[in-house]
Residue, then its C-alpha position, 0 to 999 in steps of 0.5 A: m272075689a273077681s279072681t274066683l269069677s274068672e275061673w268061673t266064666d263060661k261055666r254054670v253057675c247059681v245066684i241068690t239074689c236079695d228078694g230070694r230068687s234063684i237064677w241059674g245060668q252060665l256066667t257069660g260077663y262081670d264087672q268090678l261091682q259085681n253086676l253078672i250076664l248070665q246066658q241060658s238062664e232060668e229061675r227056680v220057684y220053689s213051694v211046699d205044695a208043688p215040685v220046682e217050677v222052671v221058669p226060662l229067662g235067657l240072657y239075663l243081667i243081675r245087678g251086683d247090689n242084687v247078689v246075695l250068693i253065686s256058687h258054681v254048679s260042677e255038675e247036676d242030676e235030676t233030683w232037684k226038680t222034685v224038691q218042695a221047699q218053703p221059698l227064701n225070704p228076702v234078704v234084708q239090710n239094715v242101714l243106720 
């Protein structure tokens, strides 16, 4: 994973967290525990009843144990602003 993250440094990424949040921003840094530093970040809040709400976050740190998915965003169009969708459910980890 670290080799891929090095290729994405200073590029725009989307991060899905364990609690179902969708955080978008520029990957500024990371460490061996997959802790992520994003700048110019925003949370996109999806709803069935309304278009996407964008919450600006600025400089944002995400703990590695809270990361479900990281995706490089090559280019964006404006169609995401009109998307209406169910919010993601939290990811549950069953530890025995």
